[in-house]
ZAMARKOL-152478 format. One record per residue (C-alpha): residue in one letter; x, y, z. Coordinates in steps of 0.25 Angstrom, whole numbers. Layout:
ZAMARKOL-152478
{rec "a" {X Y Z}} ...
END
This chain:
ZAMARKOL-152478
{rec "m" {-176 137 100}} {rec "s" {-178 126 90}} {rec "e" {-166 116 90}} {rec "r" {-171 113 73}} {rec "y" {-167 122 63}} {rec "r" {-173 133 56}} {rec "l" {-172 134 42}} {rec "v" {-172 151 37}} {rec "d" {-166 157 27}} {rec "m" {-152 161 32}} {rec "a" {-154 175 27}} {rec "e" {-166 177 37}} {rec "t" {-166 187 46}} {rec "g" {-171 196 59}} {rec "p" {-175 190 69}} {rec "a" {-183 180 67}} {rec "a" {-172 174 60}} {rec "v" {-161 175 70}} {rec "r" {-169 168 80}} {rec "t" {-169 156 69}} {rec "a" {-152 159 69}} {rec "f" {-152 156 83}} {rec "a" {-162 145 83}} {rec "n" {-154 138 73}} {rec "q" {-141 139 77}} {rec "v" {-145 133 90}} {rec "a" {-150 121 82}} {rec "y" {-137 122 74}} {rec "c" {-130 120 86}} {rec "r" {-137 109 92}} {rec "a" {-135 100 82}} {rec "n" {-120 104 79}} {rec "d" {-117 99 96}} {rec "a" {-116 113 98}} {rec "p" {-126 113 110}} {rec "v" {-119 124 116}} {rec "t" {-120 136 105}} {rec "a" {-133 133 105}} {rec "r" {-135 134 119}} {rec "i" {-128 149 118}} {rec "v" {-138 152 103}} {rec "a" {-150 148 110}} {rec "a" {-148 157 122}} {rec "l" {-143 169 112}} {rec "a" {-156 167 104}} {rec "t" {-166 168 119}} {rec "l" {-160 184 119}} {rec "l" {-165 186 106}} {rec "d" {-179 186 109}} {rec "k" {-179 198 120}} {rec "p" {-164 204 116}} {rec "a" {-160 210 128}} {rec "t" {-143 214 122}} {rec "e" {-139 222 110}} {rec "f" {-134 208 106}} {rec "a" {-146 200 105}} {rec "r" {-153 212 97}} {rec "r" {-143 213 88}} {rec "i" {-145 197 88}} {rec "i" {-161 198 84}} {rec "s" {-161 210 76}} {rec "w" {-150 203 67}} {rec "e" {-149 212 53}} {rec "g" {-144 199 46}} {rec "a" {-147 184 43}} {rec "p" {-145 178 56}} {rec "l" {-143 163 53}} {rec "a" {-132 168 41}} {rec "d" {-127 176 52}} {rec "a" {-124 166 61}} {rec "l" {-128 177 72}} {rec "p" {-132 164 82}} {rec "l" {-115 160 81}} {rec "r" {-114 174 83}} {rec "a" {-119 178 94}} {rec "a" {-115 162 102}} {rec "g" {-102 167 98}} {rec "g" {-102 179 105}} {rec "l" {-105 172 117}} {rec "h" {-97 160 115}} {rec "a" {-83 171 113}} {rec "l" {-88 177 127}} {rec "h" {-87 162 133}} {rec "l" {-74 157 128}} {rec "s" {-68 173 131}} {rec "g" {-72 169 145}} {rec "k" {-81 182 145}} {rec "s" {-93 177 151}} {rec "p" {-92 165 159}} {rec "a" {-107 165 160}} {rec "l" {-107 158 145}} {rec "a" {-100 146 153}} {rec "p" {-112 136 156}} {rec "i" {-117 136 141}} {rec "y" {-103 136 135}} {rec "a" {-102 123 145}} {rec "d" {-117 119 141}} {rec "a" {-122 120 154}} {rec "d" {-137 114 157}} {rec "d" {-146 121 167}} {rec "i" {-142 136 162}} {rec "n" {-148 149 155}} {rec "d" {-139 149 143}} {rec "a" {-151 161 140}} {rec "a" {-148 170 152}} {rec "i" {-134 168 151}} {rec "v" {-132 170 138}} {rec "a" {-138 185 141}} {rec "g" {-132 189 151}} {rec "v" {-119 186 143}} {rec "v" {-124 192 131}} {rec "a" {-128 204 141}} {rec "s" {-115 205 147}} {rec "h" {-106 204 134}} {rec "e" {-115 211 125}} {rec "a" {-104 219 118}} {rec "a" {-93 207 116}} {rec "l" {-105 199 110}} {rec "l" {-111 210 100}} {rec "p" {-97 208 91}} {rec "w" {-102 193 89}} {rec "l" {-113 198 80}} {rec "d" {-105 206 72}} {rec "g" {-98 195 64}} {rec "p" {-102 180 58}} {rec "p" {-97 169 67}} {rec "q" {-82 165 64}} {rec "t" {-81 147 64}} {rec "n" {-72 141 59}} {rec "e" {-69 127 62}} {rec "a" {-57 120 58}} {rec "g" {-66 106 55}} {rec "r" {-72 109 45}} {rec "s" {-61 109 35}} {rec "s" {-62 95 36}} {rec "n" {-74 97 26}} {rec "f" {-65 105 18}} {rec "i" {-55 95 17}} {rec "a" {-64 83 15}} {rec "a" {-67 92 1}} {rec "m" {-56 96 -3}} {rec "l" {-52 80 -3}} {rec "w" {-64 80 -10}} {rec "l" {-60 89 -22}} {rec "t" {-48 82 -25}} {rec "e" {-56 69 -27}} {rec "q" {-63 77 -37}} {rec "g" {-48 81 -44}} {rec "l" {-47 92 -38}} {rec "p" {-33 97 -36}} {rec "p" {-29 94 -19}} {rec "r" {-22 107 -19}} {rec "f" {-34 115 -12}} {rec "d" {-32 132 -12}} {rec "c" {-43 135 -2}} {rec "l" {-50 148 -1}} {rec "e" {-61 147 12}} {rec "i" {-71 157 14}} {rec "g" {-76 160 30}} {rec "s" {-63 156 34}} {rec "s" {-63 163 48}} {rec "a" {-49 160 54}} {rec "g" {-46 152 43}} {rec "i" {-46 138 51}} {rec "n" {-50 131 39}} {rec "l" {-37 136 29}} {rec "m" {-29 129 40}} {rec "i" {-35 116 35}} {rec "d" {-23 112 29}} {rec "r" {-18 112 42}} {rec "y" {-27 102 48}} {rec "h" {-26 86 46}} {rec "y" {-41 79 42}} {rec "d" {-46 66 45}} {rec "l" {-58 66 35}} {rec "g" {-65 49 35}} {rec "g" {-49 45 37}} {rec "v" {-44 53 26}} {rec "q" {-31 63 30}} {rec "v" {-30 76 26}} {rec "g" {-20 86 29}} {rec "p" {-8 88 39}} {rec "e" {-4 76 49}} {rec "p" {-5 83 61}} {rec "g" {-14 96 58}} {rec "v" {-15 106 66}} {rec "m" {-30 100 67}} {rec "t" {-35 86 64}} {rec "f" {-49 87 58}} {rec "t" {-58 72 59}} {rec "p" {-72 76 59}} {rec "e" {-81 63 59}} {rec "w" {-82 59 45}} {rec "r" {-94 53 39}} {rec "g" {-95 46 25}} {rec "n" {-84 44 16}} {rec "h" {-71 50 19}} {rec "p" {-66 60 7}} {rec "p" {-56 55 -3}} {rec "q" {-41 55 2}} {rec "h" {-32 65 -6}} {rec "k" {-21 75 -3}} {rec "i" {-24 88 -3}} {rec "d" {-16 100 1}} {rec "f" {-19 115 1}} {rec "a" {-14 126 -9}} {rec "g" {-20 137 -2}} {rec "l" {-30 141 10}} {rec "k" {-37 155 9}} {rec "g" {-48 159 17}} {rec "c" {-57 172 21}} {rec "d" {-65 178 29}} {rec "v" {-72 191 33}} {rec "g" {-68 190 47}} {rec "p" {-55 180 45}} {rec "v" {-51 175 60}} {rec "d" {-36 176 66}} {rec "l" {-34 164 73}} {rec "t" {-22 170 79}} {rec "d" {-29 181 86}} {rec "p" {-36 175 100}} {rec "a" {-48 182 100}} {rec "q" {-51 181 85}} {rec "a" {-49 166 89}} {rec "l" {-58 168 102}} {rec "r" {-69 174 91}} {rec "l" {-67 162 84}} {rec "k" {-68 150 96}} {rec "a" {-80 157 98}} {rec "y" {-89 154 87}} {rec "i" {-85 139 89}} {rec "w" {-95 132 96}} {rec "p" {-91 127 112}} {rec "e" {-96 113 108}} {rec "h" {-85 112 99}} {rec "a" {-72 109 109}} {rec "i" {-64 103 95}} {rec "r" {-67 115 88}} {rec "f" {-60 124 99}} {rec "q" {-48 114 97}} {rec "r" {-48 115 85}} {rec "m" {-48 131 84}} {rec "e" {-35 131 95}} {rec "a" {-29 123 84}} {rec "a" {-31 132 72}} {rec "i" {-28 144 78}} {rec "a" {-15 138 81}} {rec "a" {-12 134 68}} {rec "a" {-16 150 65}} {rec "r" {-7 153 74}} {rec "q" {4 146 63}} {rec "q" {-1 150 51}} {rec "k" {-13 158 50}} {rec "p" {-23 152 40}} {rec "n" {-24 163 27}} {rec "l" {-37 169 30}} {rec "v" {-41 184 25}} {rec "r" {-52 193 25}} {rec "a" {-64 195 16}} {rec "n" {-76 188 13}} {rec "a" {-79 176 6}} {rec "a" {-82 183 -9}} {rec "d" {-72 194 -10}} {rec "f" {-62 180 -6}} {rec "v" {-67 170 -13}} {rec "e" {-67 180 -27}} {rec "a" {-53 183 -24}} {rec "e" {-48 169 -20}} {rec "l" {-51 163 -34}} {rec "r" {-45 174 -41}} {rec "r" {-30 169 -38}} {rec "p" {-25 161 -47}} {rec "q" {-26 146 -42}} {rec "a" {-14 136 -42}} {rec "t" {-14 123 -52}} {rec "g" {-17 113 -44}} {rec "t" {-26 118 -33}} {rec "t" {-40 117 -32}} {rec "r" {-45 130 -26}} {rec "v" {-57 128 -15}} {rec "l" {-67 137 -8}} {rec "m" {-71 132 6}} {rec "h" {-78 137 15}} {rec "s" {-86 129 27}} {rec "i" {-98 136 35}} {rec "v" {-96 151 29}} {rec "w" {-104 152 19}} {rec "q" {-116 155 25}} {rec "y" {-109 167 30}} {rec "v" {-105 172 17}} {rec "p" {-114 183 11}} {rec "e" {-124 178 -1}} {rec "d" {-118 187 -11}} {rec "q" {-104 181 -5}} {rec "q" {-107 169 -9}} {rec "m" {-112 171 -21}} {rec "r" {-100 178 -25}} {rec "v" {-92 166 -19}} {rec "t" {-101 156 -28}} {rec "t" {-98 164 -40}} {rec "a" {-85 165 -40}} {rec "m" {-82 151 -37}} {rec "e" {-90 148 -49}} {rec "e" {-82 157 -58}} {rec "a" {-70 151 -51}} {rec "g" {-73 136 -54}} {rec "a" {-77 139 -68}} {rec "e" {-63 143 -71}} {rec "a" {-58 132 -60}} {rec "t" {-48 120 -69}} {rec "a" {-45 106 -66}} {rec "d" {-32 112 -59}} {rec "r" {-37 123 -53}} {rec "p" {-50 120 -47}} {rec "l" {-61 126 -38}} {rec "a" {-68 122 -27}} {rec "w" {-77 126 -15}} {rec "i" {-80 120 -3}} {rec "a" {-89 120 6}} {rec "l" {-94 117 20}} {rec "e" {-108 126 23}} {rec "a" {-121 123 32}} {rec "n" {-133 117 24}} {rec "r" {-142 125 30}} {rec "t" {-155 118 25}} {rec "l" {-147 105 29}} {rec "h" {-141 109 42}} {rec "q" {-128 104 37}} {rec "h" {-114 108 33}} {rec "e" {-110 101 21}} {rec "l" {-97 101 12}} {rec "v" {-99 107 -2}} {rec "v" {-89 107 -12}} {rec "r" {-89 112 -27}} {rec "y" {-77 112 -37}} {rec "w" {-74 117 -51}} {rec "p" {-71 111 -60}} {rec "g" {-78 100 -60}} {rec "s" {-91 104 -50}} {rec "e" {-104 109 -53}} {rec "s" {-111 109 -41}} {rec "s" {-108 108 -25}} {rec "k" {-105 93 -19}} {rec "v" {-108 91 -5}} {rec "l" {-97 81 -1}} {rec "g" {-102 80 15}} {rec "r" {-108 88 27}} {rec "a" {-101 91 39}} {rec "h" {-101 95 55}} {rec "a" {-98 110 55}} {rec "h" {-86 110 63}} {rec "g" {-80 96 56}} {rec "a" {-84 86 66}} {rec "w" {-90 77 55}} {rec "v" {-89 76 40}} {rec "e" {-101 68 32}} {rec "w" {-94 66 18}} {rec "m" {-102 63 6}} {rec "a" {-96 65 -5}} {rec "a" {-92 51 -17}} 
END
């Protein structure tokens, strides 16, 4: 497996595209301090040359676009769930990052023994819900306030998964020394801050509502386990955050509905907006999973609503998404009235470990 990314069309299909998707995922994991996940994905890739199971055959004959569908992470999530549940002790040496073991043989044996449990993991995209990304949303809101937008935010999130980032008003943030949120909060985030700190302002929330095509109920242990399975095992702090989010959801569930991104955004933008609030659409590491026709509908709805926005009822769009040309995650903001194009505020680690602030 090459450790270099191969630049491909996200819509590319076919067996070659499947192999490239697995190679890219291995490289991405190694570049993001996830060697164990890289080992799992690399071992899964060895099953594809001579697929001996329905699981492997379904992967190599994938009809969709494997990169856009995050196919390697669907498969890896299934294996991680077997490990977390204790149903496959054979995987333990890989997840312990042990040396001198045959990863490919272990994974082949597990797939053969647990194929019925693994096949459903290919049916839907990964549910990744990382509270650490909310630091970017907060920093962007501070910047928007600095531009003169009302500091009271009515937030809409697409691809909310379990709604962990819909509880951002319950967290505390230290963003390069700038303190935001209740103290103590349900969680505290202190990402490594690179560059100047964001502007200091007091902000609050008029509303926090999100959608997902397959929302996860954090208070259901089975659904919570599924979400944990998509957390890379190397990142222990993410498991700690997940437990804190589960506890918070048990106290008060986030406002989360089942809907696709386009239907949700169109409906919410038709809802009356209170004077003195900034309505903001936000999302993180989800745009790649939104079908192209829905992306166009969301963009059109935002631009049409933006044309009607006023100084006391402005509209903003905050996105933390992958730049797949530069292989980095960028924090991008657009707002109306007053912004004709998007502005890159910074770059960030996908799971919140650091933020590189680039805004003036």
